[in-house]
C-alpha positions in Angstrom: -1.6 -1.7 -0.3 -0.1 -2.1 -3.7 2.3 0.5 -5.2 3.4 1.3 -8.7 5.5 3.5 -10.8 6.1 5.0 -14.2 9.5 3.6 -16.0 11.6 6.9 -14.4 9.8 6.9 -11.2 8.3 10.6 -11.2 5.1 9.4 -10.9 4.5 6.8 -8.1 0.7 5.6 -6.9 -0.4 3.7 -4.6 -4.0 1.5 -4.3 -5.5 0.2 -1.0 -7.6 -2.9 -1.1 -7.5 -5.9 -3.2 -6.9 -5.4 -7.0 -9.8 -6.5 -9.1 -8.7 -9.6 -11.8 -7.4 -7.2 -14.6 -8.4 -7.8 -18.2 -6.4 -7.1 -21.4 -7.6 -5.2 -24.1 -7.1 -5.8 -27.9 -8.8 -3.1 -29.6 -7.0 -1.0 -31.9 -6.9 2.3 -29.8 -5.3 0.5 -26.9 -2.8 -1.5 -29.0 -1.4 1.7 -30.1 -0.7 3.3 -27.3 0.6 0.5 -25.5 2.6 -0.6 -28.0 0.9 -4.0 -27.7 -2.4 -4.4 -25.6 -3.1 -3.2 -23.0 -3.7 -5.1 -19.8 -5.5 -2.9 -16.4 -7.6 -3.2 -13.6 -10.2 -0.9 -12.5 -10.1 0.4 -9.0 -11.8 3.1 -6.8 -10.9 6.7 -7.4 -10.6 6.7 -3.4 -8.4 4.2 -3.2 -6.0 5.5 -5.5 -3.3 8.1 -4.4 -0.8 9.6 -7.2 2.2 11.0 -6.6 4.3 13.4 -8.8 0.9 14.2 -10.6 2.3 17.4 -12.0 4.3 15.3 -14.0 1.1 13.5 -15.4 0.3 14.6 -18.7 -3.7 13.3 -20.1 -4.4 12.9 -23.6 -8.3 12.7 -24.1 -8.6 10.1 -26.9 -12.5 10.0 -26.9 -15.3 12.1 -25.8 -15.4 9.3 -22.8 -12.0 8.1 -22.4 -8.4 10.3 -21.2 -5.2 8.2 -20.9 -2.5 9.6 -18.4 1.1 9.2 -19.1 4.4 10.1 -17.3 6.2 13.7 -19.0 9.2 12.8 -18.2 9.5 8.6 -19.3 6.5 8.3 -21.5 5.1 5.3 -19.7 1.0 5.0 -20.2 0.0 4.6 -16.5 -4.0 5.1 -16.6 -6.7 4.3 -18.8 -9.8 7.0 -17.3 -13.2 6.3 -18.1 -14.7 9.7 -17.5 -16.9 10.0 -15.3 -17.0 7.0 -14.2 -16.2 6.0 -10.1 -13.3 3.5 -11.1 -9.6 4.4 -13.2 -7.7 1.7 -15.0 -4.1 1.0 -13.7 -1.5 -0.5 -16.4 -0.7 -3.7 -14.8 3.0 -3.4 -15.7 3.3 -0.5 -13.6 2.6 -2.6 -10.5 5.6 -3.3 -8.3 5.4 -7.1 -7.6 3.5 -9.0 -6.1 0.2 -8.0 -7.4 -1.6 -11.1 -6.4 -4.1 -11.5 -9.2 -4.5 -13.1 -12.3 -5.7 -12.3 -15.8 -9.3 -12.6 -16.0 -10.2 -11.7 -19.8 -9.4 -11.0 -23.2 -11.6 -8.0 -24.3 -12.3 -6.6 -27.8 -10.2 -9.6 -29.5 -12.1 -9.1 -32.7 -10.0 -5.9 -32.8 -6.2 -7.8 -32.4 -3.7 -7.6 -33.8 -3.0 -10.3 -36.6 1.2 -10.8 -35.4 -0.2 -13.0 -32.3 -2.2 -15.6 -31.0 -4.2 -15.6 -27.6 -3.6 -19.3 -26.3 -3.1 -19.0 -22.8 -6.8 -20.5 -22.0 -8.3 -17.0 -20.5 -11.9 -15.9 -21.8 -12.1 -13.8 -24.8 -15.0 -11.2 -25.6 -14.9 -10.1 -28.7 -16.5 -6.7 -28.3 
C-alpha cells in the first residue's frame, strides 16, 4: 500500500497495489496548474481510498478532465480523466518510498522555455 497527503494533511489517500511508472506532462495546462510540470501515476479508481474528501475541490479544466486540489492548502493532488476507470495522482503527494521511476515525458513540444530535459527518459512531443 502507498500513502500520501496534501501539504496540510486535510486530505490523505491510500493506493492498494504497486504504482505504475509515472510520466511527466509538460503541456501548458499542467504547467499552469502545478507551477512547473506535472508528474503523476495512473491508478485504478477501485485501488484509491481518499480520506478528507470533504476538503477536496474539483476544477473542470476541460470537457474531459477535472483536477482535484485541497481547499485548505491548495495542493494539487488528482488529474481525473472522466469517465475512465483510472485517476492520476501527483507523485509529489506520495509519502516515500514510491518504488517507481519516471517512465516518460509527454507533451514536450509544449514545455516551458526556461528548462531543459536531460535525464535520459524518453520524450513524446504529444
